[in-house]
C-alpha positions as a printed Julia matrix, in Angstrom:
387×3 Matrix{Float64}:
  -0.06   -0.06    0.01
   2.57    2.24    1.07
   4.81    2.24   -2.0
   1.69    3.17   -4.46
   1.21    6.33   -2.75
  -1.92    5.68   -1.04
  -2.59    6.91    2.43
  -2.35    4.34    5.55
  -5.63    4.55    7.71
  -4.63    5.89   11.24
  -6.69    3.23   12.92
  -4.03    0.66   11.52
  -0.97    2.44   12.83
  -0.57    0.55   16.16
   2.6    -0.78   17.64
   2.01   -4.08   16.79
   5.57   -5.14   17.46
   5.76   -3.17   20.56
   2.68   -4.81   21.69
   3.79   -8.17   21.44
   3.85   -9.12   24.9
  -0.04   -9.02   24.93
  -0.22  -11.16   21.74
   2.1   -13.66   23.22
   0.29  -13.81   26.34
  -3.28  -14.26   24.74
  -1.86  -16.88   22.39
  -0.27  -18.93   25.46
  -3.56  -18.67   27.29
  -5.46  -20.11   24.18
  -2.85  -22.8    23.61
  -2.74  -23.81   27.15
  -6.76  -24.1    27.24
  -6.61  -26.09   23.85
  -3.91  -28.46   25.4
  -5.9   -28.8    28.58
  -9.17  -29.77   26.63
  -7.14  -32.36   24.46
  -5.59  -33.93   27.55
  -8.55  -33.84   29.67
 -11.65  -34.29   27.38
  -9.89  -35.94   24.59
 -10.81  -36.02   20.73
 -14.0   -37.68   19.46
 -12.16  -39.78   17.13
 -14.08  -41.12   13.98
 -14.48  -44.63   12.94
 -11.71  -43.87   10.49
  -9.04  -43.48   13.07
 -10.33  -45.81   15.83
 -11.97  -48.83   13.58
 -15.39  -50.19   14.29
 -18.75  -50.16   12.49
 -20.79  -46.95   11.47
 -24.55  -47.6    10.94
 -26.73  -44.63    9.53
 -30.55  -44.78    9.01
 -33.51  -42.47    8.74
 -36.84  -42.32   10.61
 -40.02  -41.06    9.27
 -40.87  -39.07   12.1
 -38.25  -36.97   14.67
 -37.13  -39.64   17.33
 -35.21  -38.74   20.5
 -31.5   -40.16   21.0
 -32.78  -41.73   24.38
 -35.44  -43.74   22.42
 -32.84  -45.06   19.66
 -30.12  -45.49   22.54
 -32.81  -47.67   24.46
 -33.39  -49.98   21.29
 -29.65  -50.27   20.72
 -29.03  -51.24   24.37
 -31.73  -54.0    23.93
 -29.3   -55.74   21.61
 -26.2   -55.5    23.58
 -25.09  -52.27   22.21
 -25.46  -50.16   25.19
 -21.75  -48.34   24.89
 -22.69  -47.19   21.25
 -22.12  -43.35   20.36
 -25.36  -42.33   18.98
 -25.61  -38.98   17.08
 -28.36  -36.99   15.62
 -27.62  -35.65   12.21
 -29.09  -32.41   10.33
 -31.83  -30.51   11.95
 -33.49  -31.08   15.03
 -36.93  -30.6    16.2
 -37.27  -30.17   19.93
 -33.92  -32.13   20.23
 -35.37  -35.05   18.12
 -33.98  -36.1    14.71
 -34.86  -37.85   11.63
 -31.17  -38.79   10.65
 -28.92  -40.83   12.96
 -25.58  -42.31   13.36
 -24.53  -45.03   15.42
 -20.81  -45.88   15.94
 -19.94  -48.92   17.84
 -17.1   -51.67   17.92
 -16.89  -53.64   15.15
 -20.17  -55.87   14.31
 -20.65  -59.04   12.07
 -23.15  -59.19    9.46
 -25.61  -60.86   11.31
 -25.15  -58.31   14.45
 -25.62  -55.66   11.7
 -28.92  -57.23   10.42
 -30.25  -57.84   13.97
 -29.48  -54.12   15.04
 -31.19  -52.91   11.56
 -34.18  -55.33   12.38
 -34.8   -54.18   15.9
 -34.6   -50.41   14.93
 -37.01  -51.11   11.78
 -39.32  -52.68   14.24
 -39.18  -50.03   17.07
 -38.54  -46.59   15.42
 -39.56  -47.5    11.41
 -35.82  -46.8    10.47
 -35.12  -47.01    6.84
 -32.41  -46.34    4.53
 -29.77  -48.41    6.4
 -26.18  -48.02    5.49
 -23.26  -49.72    7.44
 -19.46  -48.74    7.05
 -16.79  -51.16    8.84
 -12.96  -50.28    9.51
 -10.88  -52.5    11.44
  -8.67  -51.25   14.26
  -5.36  -51.75   12.61
  -6.18  -50.25    9.63
  -7.75  -46.94   11.71
  -4.2   -46.68   13.33
  -2.77  -46.67   10.0
  -4.79  -43.82    8.89
  -4.0   -41.9    12.13
  -0.33  -42.26   11.85
  -0.52  -41.4     8.24
  -2.33  -38.23    9.26
   0.34  -37.32   11.55
   2.87  -38.18    9.26
   1.62  -35.88    6.47
   1.33  -33.04    9.23
   5.04  -33.49   10.41
   6.47  -33.57    6.58
   4.38  -30.63    5.73
   6.03  -28.58    8.77
   9.6   -29.71    7.8
   9.24  -28.94    4.17
   7.91  -25.43    5.19
  10.47  -25.06    7.46
  13.35  -25.8     4.71
  11.65  -23.75    2.36
  11.6   -20.68    4.63
  15.29  -21.17    5.79
  16.19  -21.15    2.24
  14.18  -18.42    0.91
  14.5   -16.14    3.79
  16.62  -17.05    6.81
  16.35  -19.62    9.71
  14.9   -16.94   11.95
  11.99  -16.46   10.04
  11.31  -20.45   10.32
  11.1   -20.31   13.81
   8.42  -17.76   13.54
   6.46  -19.79   10.96
   6.8   -22.79   12.88
   5.38  -21.2    16.07
   2.44  -19.87   14.45
   1.49  -22.89   12.41
   1.78  -25.04   15.84
  -0.39  -22.51   17.28
  -2.91  -23.09   14.67
  -3.01  -26.97   14.58
  -3.28  -27.16   18.36
  -6.1   -24.44   18.66
  -7.98  -26.1    15.88
  -7.56  -29.49   17.69
  -8.34  -27.98   20.95
 -11.74  -26.42   19.79
 -12.72  -29.97   18.36
 -11.99  -31.39   21.75
 -13.88  -28.71   23.7
 -16.89  -28.96   20.87
 -17.05  -32.73   20.79
 -16.96  -32.84   17.09
 -15.83  -35.98   15.41
 -12.47  -35.8    14.14
 -12.38  -37.65   10.51
 -10.16  -37.63    7.73
 -11.83  -34.68    6.49
 -10.62  -32.97    9.54
  -7.21  -33.78    8.67
  -7.62  -32.22    5.21
  -8.88  -29.18    6.39
  -5.75  -28.96    9.05
  -3.55  -29.33    5.94
  -5.68  -26.57    4.21
  -5.11  -24.42    6.99
  -1.48  -24.88    7.18
  -1.16  -23.75    3.51
  -3.25  -20.83    4.05
  -1.37  -19.58    7.3
   1.83  -20.0     5.64
   0.8   -17.79    2.74
  -0.35  -15.28    4.77
   2.72  -15.42    6.87
   5.1   -15.18    3.94
   3.25  -12.33    2.47
   4.22  -10.27    5.78
   7.9   -11.56    5.75
   8.19  -10.81    2.16
   7.38   -7.06    2.79
   9.74   -7.16    6.07
  12.39   -8.14    3.8
  11.65   -5.64    1.2
  11.68   -2.76    3.73
  15.0    -3.54    5.21
  17.1    -2.07    2.47
  14.61    0.77    1.83
  14.69    1.92    5.53
  18.47    1.4     6.35
  18.55    3.44    9.54
  15.1     2.11   11.11
  14.89   -0.46   13.69
  13.24   -3.83   13.33
  10.33   -2.64   15.36
   9.72    0.15   12.95
  10.5    -2.11    9.85
   8.02   -4.55   11.22
   5.11   -2.06   12.19
   5.48   -0.34    8.66
   5.56   -3.77    7.08
   2.12   -4.86    8.9
   0.5    -1.65    8.2
   1.07   -1.91    4.35
   0.05   -5.44    4.28
  -2.76   -5.66    7.15
  -5.63   -4.14    4.83
  -4.97   -6.71    2.23
  -4.63   -9.54    4.86
  -8.01   -8.62    6.57
  -9.79   -8.3     3.35
  -8.35  -11.84    1.83
  -9.32  -13.54    5.3
 -12.85  -11.98    5.16
 -13.48  -13.03    1.45
 -11.97  -16.5     2.04
 -14.3   -17.05    5.13
 -17.64  -16.13    3.18
 -17.76  -19.35    1.14
 -16.52  -21.54    4.18
 -19.14  -20.09    6.26
 -21.88  -20.87    3.38
 -20.23  -24.39    3.3
 -20.84  -24.7     7.33
 -24.44  -23.3     7.22
 -25.83  -24.9     4.28
 -23.61  -27.91    3.34
 -23.83  -31.49    4.43
 -22.8   -32.99    7.41
 -19.65  -33.98    6.1
 -18.77  -30.88    4.7
 -19.92  -29.19    7.98
 -17.1   -30.85    9.85
 -14.67  -29.9     7.07
 -15.88  -26.3     7.08
 -15.88  -25.73   10.96
 -11.91  -26.94   10.97
 -11.49  -24.24    8.09
 -13.4   -21.46   10.13
 -11.64  -21.95   13.13
  -8.15  -22.48   11.57
  -8.15  -19.61    8.95
  -9.63  -17.1    11.78
  -6.58  -18.11   14.17
  -4.06  -18.5    11.08
  -4.92  -14.88   10.18
  -4.19  -13.75   14.02
  -1.08  -15.8    14.13
   0.37  -14.43   11.14
  -0.25  -10.85   12.05
   0.2   -10.74   15.77
   2.8   -13.76   16.55
   4.98  -14.48   13.72
   5.85  -10.88   12.56
   6.6    -9.81   16.22
   8.57  -13.15   17.17
  10.82  -12.52   14.21
  11.27   -9.11   15.06
  12.43  -10.09   18.61
  14.76  -12.58   17.34
  16.29  -10.35   14.7
  16.33   -7.02   16.41
  19.56   -8.03   18.59
  21.56   -8.71   15.6
  24.4    -6.47   14.99
  22.91   -4.9    11.89
  19.85   -3.95   13.84
  21.07   -3.52   17.31
  22.41   -0.07   16.36
  19.56    1.13   14.55
  17.47    3.67   16.38
  14.04    2.73   17.53
  12.08    5.78   16.73
   8.61    4.72   15.84
   7.52    8.31   16.77
   8.89    9.77   13.66
   6.11    8.24   11.63
   3.5    10.39   13.05
   1.67   11.98   10.44
   3.09   10.15    7.69
   0.34    9.71    4.96
   2.33    7.38    2.68
   4.94    5.27    4.47
   6.53    3.87    1.1
   8.56    6.38   -0.74
   8.82    8.8     2.41
  11.16    6.47    4.3
  13.69    5.74    1.43
  17.53    6.77    2.16
  19.59    8.03   -0.69
  22.74    6.51   -1.45
  25.84    7.63    0.41
  27.06   10.08   -2.08
  23.62   11.81   -2.95
  23.04   15.26   -2.07
  20.02   13.92    0.02
  22.0    13.79    3.43
  19.6    15.67    4.79
  17.26   12.76    5.87
  19.43   12.71    9.0
  19.2    15.18   11.91
  21.65   16.56   14.14
  21.47   13.47   16.54
  21.74   10.87   13.41
  18.07    9.79   13.63
  16.05    8.92   10.77
  13.63   11.66    9.7
  10.7    11.52    7.15
  11.32   13.12    3.9
   8.57   15.39    2.61
   7.44   14.69   -1.11
   9.91   16.41   -3.19
   8.25   19.19   -5.13
  10.22   20.69   -8.08
  10.74   24.32   -7.96
  10.3    26.5   -10.98
  13.68   27.57  -12.44
  14.19   30.48  -14.53
  15.46   29.76  -18.24
  19.12   29.29  -18.24
  21.22   31.69  -20.02
  24.45   31.46  -21.85
  25.91   34.37  -19.38
  24.9    32.32  -16.28
  25.2    28.76  -17.13
  28.08   27.37  -18.71
  28.24   24.0   -20.35
  30.12   22.46  -17.52
  27.52   23.16  -15.18
  24.81   21.68  -17.39
  26.8    18.66  -18.08
  27.26   18.01  -14.0
  23.7    18.52  -13.39
  22.64   16.07  -16.15
  25.35   13.53  -14.86
  24.08   13.67  -11.07
  20.36   13.19  -12.56
  21.51   10.13  -14.45
  23.24    8.54  -11.47
  20.07    9.07   -9.11
  17.91    7.54  -11.98
  20.12    4.53  -11.83
  20.24    4.11   -8.43
  16.44    4.31   -7.98
  16.07    1.79  -10.86
  18.32   -0.62   -8.84
  16.33   -0.7    -5.4
  13.79   -3.58   -4.97
  10.75   -1.27   -5.6
  12.38    0.93   -8.06
  11.78    4.47   -7.32
   8.66    4.85   -4.77
   5.81    6.85   -6.22
């Protein structure tokens, strides 16, 4: 935003990097609650992970869960997990799902006959998964997440720096733990669709984080005397409107999927809603402040002045914080204390027409040479000349 010359709204100009203790404390509390929910309450693992038999059926009239549970108990399935699916009418459902230990074909037929007789159940469907196959799926899901994280770390370390990869890893672990913790708190079933949603969240979160890191890296040579706190805040100011808009637009179809999709799609959409929301938060309020904290002690940045107040009143950050090269006449960017000042936009002053008596050929040649050197220096910068 800043490099296009557009003004940055004042409500965005918070000291996000300086307030990192607040963000870290909030994230720590939420992560602790999520871990506590996972340990104490546990996850409602679906049949894909723990094995067993899943039976689904319908009833012509809304039926209570207690009635279906009583009928299942009559044939020795008192420990079965019975869930109502779809919309409820005063707590009663017309679609049900029963998850229990593995049942033989005869046991499945006995259960269906009992339910058909008691509650007029129809449209039976049964799916069986062995316990060993469920463990294999669970291990494969964990392996997919771990490999994804390792590949992300390798890419970030190669593309940026290893300290950036620390910020990415912390943010991604933050998103995964909170998403799984919310599943534990709500008791939602964890299925293979949930794993797919978590991997999708990882991809979205890393994309959003890389956008912020890339802007920070671009602003480092453009703000050669600014501290990491100043560079990080300016970078966030520039990308925050885009990040918020992208998150909002992404959540719109996901919310539609959650409210109007089927049961399987609702579980998938629920994980996306939680993960994308916290993923956007972690990219802005966790990853960027953490990287600034790790890098601000490097010799290159430790000697820079931490003067965020110099940005007060700036309407276009990009372009006004650019430094001229050492040999340029733009040395007025630095005041008597050596701190960086914000340059006002250059307004060309009207010049009288040169006369042969006052301007010699040598003066014209020198000015033309200086202009050409400035043009070449600006063209070599990452953004070119900020406009």
